[in-house]
MARRO-478279 format. One record per residue (C-alpha): x, y, z; residue in one letter; residue number from 0. Coordinates in nm, 3 decimals. Layout:
# MARRO-478279
px=X, py=Y, pz=Z, residu=A, num=NUM
...
This chain:
# MARRO-478279
px=7.008, py=-7.106, pz=-1.569, residu=M, num=0
px=7.116, py=-6.732, pz=-1.630, residu=E, num=1
px=6.853, py=-6.478, pz=-1.618, residu=T, num=2
px=6.733, py=-6.338, pz=-1.993, residu=W, num=3
px=6.597, py=-5.988, pz=-2.022, residu=R, num=4
px=6.263, py=-6.026, pz=-2.257, residu=V, num=5
px=6.217, py=-5.729, pz=-2.496, residu=S, num=6
px=6.123, py=-5.777, pz=-2.785, residu=P, num=7
px=6.289, py=-5.451, pz=-3.026, residu=F, num=8
px=6.091, py=-5.463, pz=-3.354, residu=I, num=9
px=5.719, py=-5.473, pz=-3.364, residu=D, num=10
px=5.656, py=-5.289, pz=-3.708, residu=D, num=11
px=5.300, py=-5.231, pz=-3.838, residu=Y, num=12
px=5.347, py=-5.217, pz=-4.252, residu=I, num=13
px=5.102, py=-4.901, pz=-4.340, residu=A, num=14
px=4.926, py=-4.987, pz=-4.662, residu=T, num=15
px=4.729, py=-4.700, pz=-4.878, residu=Q, num=16
px=4.502, py=-4.977, pz=-5.006, residu=E, num=17
px=4.182, py=-5.092, pz=-4.845, residu=Q, num=18
px=4.207, py=-5.343, pz=-4.599, residu=V, num=19
px=3.887, py=-5.588, pz=-4.695, residu=V, num=20
px=3.924, py=-5.815, pz=-4.391, residu=D, num=21
px=4.188, py=-5.805, pz=-4.108, residu=Y, num=22
px=4.155, py=-6.141, pz=-3.997, residu=L, num=23
px=4.193, py=-5.997, pz=-3.649, residu=T, num=24
px=4.172, py=-6.340, pz=-3.481, residu=K, num=25
px=4.438, py=-6.444, pz=-3.641, residu=F, num=26
px=4.680, py=-6.124, pz=-3.707, residu=S, num=27
px=4.560, py=-5.886, pz=-3.421, residu=G, num=28
px=4.525, py=-5.632, pz=-3.636, residu=I, num=29
px=4.204, py=-5.431, pz=-3.607, residu=K, num=30
px=4.071, py=-5.133, pz=-3.802, residu=P, num=31
px=4.262, py=-4.834, pz=-3.770, residu=G, num=32
px=4.563, py=-4.996, pz=-3.699, residu=D, num=33
px=4.709, py=-4.956, pz=-4.013, residu=L, num=34
px=4.607, py=-4.568, pz=-4.042, residu=D, num=35
px=4.867, py=-4.314, pz=-3.965, residu=A, num=36
px=4.572, py=-4.081, pz=-3.857, residu=N, num=37
px=4.431, py=-4.320, pz=-3.606, residu=F, num=38
px=4.687, py=-4.601, pz=-3.485, residu=S, num=39
px=4.884, py=-4.612, pz=-3.135, residu=S, num=40
px=5.104, py=-4.861, pz=-3.342, residu=K, num=41
px=5.477, py=-4.825, pz=-3.501, residu=H, num=42
px=5.377, py=-4.781, pz=-3.848, residu=L, num=43
px=5.656, py=-4.799, pz=-4.113, residu=T, num=44
px=5.684, py=-4.897, pz=-4.474, residu=T, num=45
px=5.786, py=-5.275, pz=-4.613, residu=L, num=46
px=6.077, py=-5.132, pz=-4.727, residu=K, num=47
px=6.195, py=-4.985, pz=-4.445, residu=S, num=48
px=6.100, py=-5.305, pz=-4.194, residu=T, num=49
px=6.264, py=-5.494, pz=-4.459, residu=Y, num=50
px=6.574, py=-5.300, pz=-4.448, residu=Q, num=51
px=6.579, py=-5.377, pz=-4.054, residu=K, num=52
px=6.555, py=-5.742, pz=-4.096, residu=M, num=53
px=6.838, py=-5.782, pz=-4.396, residu=R, num=54
px=7.074, py=-5.548, pz=-4.159, residu=F, num=55
px=6.990, py=-5.837, pz=-3.889, residu=L, num=56
px=7.017, py=-6.142, pz=-4.092, residu=V, num=57
px=7.373, py=-5.931, pz=-4.208, residu=D, num=58
px=7.513, py=-5.910, pz=-3.850, residu=C, num=59
px=7.401, py=-6.254, pz=-3.772, residu=G, num=60
px=7.146, py=-6.187, pz=-3.573, residu=A, num=61
px=6.955, py=-6.483, pz=-3.451, residu=I, num=62
px=6.599, py=-6.547, pz=-3.454, residu=F, num=63
px=6.378, py=-6.701, pz=-3.186, residu=I, num=64
px=6.016, py=-6.771, pz=-3.271, residu=G, num=65
px=5.758, py=-7.025, pz=-3.347, residu=H, num=66
px=5.699, py=-7.083, pz=-3.728, residu=G, num=67
px=5.958, py=-6.887, pz=-3.802, residu=L, num=68
px=6.047, py=-7.061, pz=-4.174, residu=K, num=69
px=5.661, py=-6.938, pz=-4.258, residu=N, num=70
px=5.729, py=-6.624, pz=-4.160, residu=D, num=71
px=6.028, py=-6.536, pz=-4.327, residu=F, num=72
px=5.876, py=-6.712, pz=-4.645, residu=R, num=73
px=5.597, py=-6.422, pz=-4.664, residu=V, num=74
px=5.837, py=-6.106, pz=-4.623, residu=I, num=75
px=6.016, py=-6.275, pz=-4.871, residu=N, num=76
px=6.357, py=-6.280, pz=-4.703, residu=I, num=77
px=6.642, py=-6.563, pz=-4.697, residu=V, num=78
px=6.787, py=-6.640, pz=-4.312, residu=V, num=79
px=7.037, py=-6.901, pz=-4.291, residu=P, num=80
px=6.933, py=-7.191, pz=-4.119, residu=I, num=81
px=7.240, py=-7.142, pz=-3.804, residu=E, num=82
px=7.087, py=-6.766, pz=-3.736, residu=Q, num=83
px=6.705, py=-6.980, pz=-3.669, residu=I, num=84
px=6.597, py=-7.094, pz=-3.320, residu=I, num=85
px=6.221, py=-7.225, pz=-3.398, residu=D, num=86
px=6.012, py=-7.360, pz=-3.121, residu=T, num=87
px=5.816, py=-7.546, pz=-3.372, residu=V, num=88
px=6.142, py=-7.795, pz=-3.468, residu=T, num=89
px=6.240, py=-7.787, pz=-3.115, residu=L, num=90
px=5.944, py=-7.941, pz=-2.973, residu=F, num=91
px=5.851, py=-8.214, pz=-3.240, residu=H, num=92
px=5.897, py=-8.565, pz=-3.303, residu=L, num=93
px=5.977, py=-8.692, pz=-3.606, residu=P, num=94
px=5.678, py=-8.848, pz=-3.780, residu=H, num=95
px=5.434, py=-8.644, pz=-3.542, residu=H, num=96
px=5.178, py=-8.365, pz=-3.589, residu=R, num=97
px=5.336, py=-7.989, pz=-3.563, residu=W, num=98
px=5.246, py=-7.899, pz=-3.235, residu=V, num=99
px=5.093, py=-7.525, pz=-3.212, residu=S, num=100
px=5.273, py=-7.252, pz=-2.983, residu=L, num=101
px=4.932, py=-7.252, pz=-2.771, residu=K, num=102
px=4.978, py=-7.581, pz=-2.666, residu=F, num=103
px=5.354, py=-7.538, pz=-2.622, residu=L, num=104
px=5.275, py=-7.228, pz=-2.355, residu=A, num=105
px=4.988, py=-7.452, pz=-2.200, residu=W, num=106
px=5.205, py=-7.758, pz=-2.119, residu=H, num=107
px=5.586, py=-7.612, pz=-2.078, residu=F, num=108
px=5.562, py=-7.277, pz=-1.895, residu=P, num=109
px=5.162, py=-7.326, pz=-1.810, residu=K, num=110
px=5.061, py=-7.014, pz=-1.926, residu=S, num=111
px=4.728, py=-6.936, pz=-2.163, residu=N, num=112
px=4.856, py=-6.753, pz=-2.442, residu=I, num=113
px=4.649, py=-6.632, pz=-2.765, residu=Q, num=114
px=4.288, py=-6.546, pz=-2.608, residu=G, num=115
px=4.081, py=-6.353, pz=-2.832, residu=V, num=116
px=4.324, py=-6.205, pz=-3.072, residu=T, num=117
px=4.677, py=-6.292, pz=-3.194, residu=H, num=118
px=4.961, py=-6.081, pz=-3.009, residu=D, num=119
px=5.264, py=-6.055, pz=-3.211, residu=S, num=120
px=5.470, py=-5.940, pz=-2.852, residu=I, num=121
px=5.318, py=-6.223, pz=-2.666, residu=E, num=122
px=5.370, py=-6.482, pz=-2.862, residu=D, num=123
px=5.758, py=-6.366, pz=-2.923, residu=A, num=124
px=5.831, py=-6.358, pz=-2.503, residu=V, num=125
px=5.612, py=-6.698, pz=-2.541, residu=T, num=126
px=5.898, py=-6.888, pz=-2.819, residu=A, num=127
px=6.213, py=-6.737, pz=-2.605, residu=L, num=128
px=6.060, py=-6.890, pz=-2.264, residu=R, num=129
px=5.982, py=-7.212, pz=-2.450, residu=L, num=130
px=6.372, py=-7.220, pz=-2.580, residu=Y, num=131
px=6.460, py=-7.146, pz=-2.230, residu=K, num=132
px=6.297, py=-7.445, pz=-2.149, residu=K, num=133
px=6.416, py=-7.627, pz=-2.437, residu=Y, num=134
px=6.785, py=-7.542, pz=-2.294, residu=L, num=135
px=6.669, py=-7.674, pz=-1.910, residu=E, num=136
px=6.522, py=-7.998, pz=-2.010, residu=L, num=137
px=6.807, py=-8.063, pz=-2.306, residu=K, num=138
px=7.083, py=-7.977, pz=-2.008, residu=K, num=139
px=6.912, py=-8.218, pz=-1.752, residu=E, num=140
px=6.888, py=-8.520, pz=-2.078, residu=G, num=141
px=6.502, py=-8.475, pz=-2.054, residu=R, num=142
px=6.387, py=-8.375, pz=-2.404, residu=V, num=143
px=6.270, py=-8.695, pz=-2.539, residu=M, num=144
px=6.122, py=-8.778, pz=-2.240, residu=D, num=145
px=5.899, py=-8.428, pz=-2.213, residu=A, num=146
px=5.803, py=-8.440, pz=-2.622, residu=L, num=147
px=5.706, py=-8.808, pz=-2.568, residu=T, num=148
px=5.487, py=-8.706, pz=-2.239, residu=E, num=149
px=5.374, py=-8.401, pz=-2.444, residu=M, num=150
px=5.235, py=-8.584, pz=-2.756, residu=Y, num=151
px=5.078, py=-8.848, pz=-2.518, residu=E, num=152
px=4.883, py=-8.570, pz=-2.324, residu=L, num=153
px=4.816, py=-8.373, pz=-2.667, residu=G, num=154
px=4.652, py=-8.746, pz=-2.787, residu=K, num=155
px=4.471, py=-8.793, pz=-2.453, residu=E, num=156
px=4.314, py=-8.440, pz=-2.455, residu=L, num=157
px=4.248, py=-8.436, pz=-2.870, residu=N, num=158
px=4.442, py=-8.121, pz=-2.906, residu=W, num=159
């Protein structure tokens, strides 16, 4: 398989003037100070600016690879044509079975532990790309169904 460079190029944090009551750090990865221009080491931007970047990428035909992208796009209120979305949540899913978390997929296929104490959007993006590469490898070998069946059986044994 060809070598892919893994380099996320958008990791925007939306600055807000409103007071944040709960950052939900475990899930968002955002900590107090991250959204404050006076203290943040993050790339802060406006919602409008980030939306315009996303709109530009959609209009240029960019392919988005990730996990659970349908929900992400819904949250930011942007429509992305289905042919521009590669979503590991659907690639690694058997019909009539539960949806599998990125954390479990990362543990099972690339054998890596992710999402330790807090959420990290870059780690998730890189993991989704690695999973997509694994999916292509399994597809080339004609082993997608076998691999998914094995994964679901192991998940059930471990009580997910």
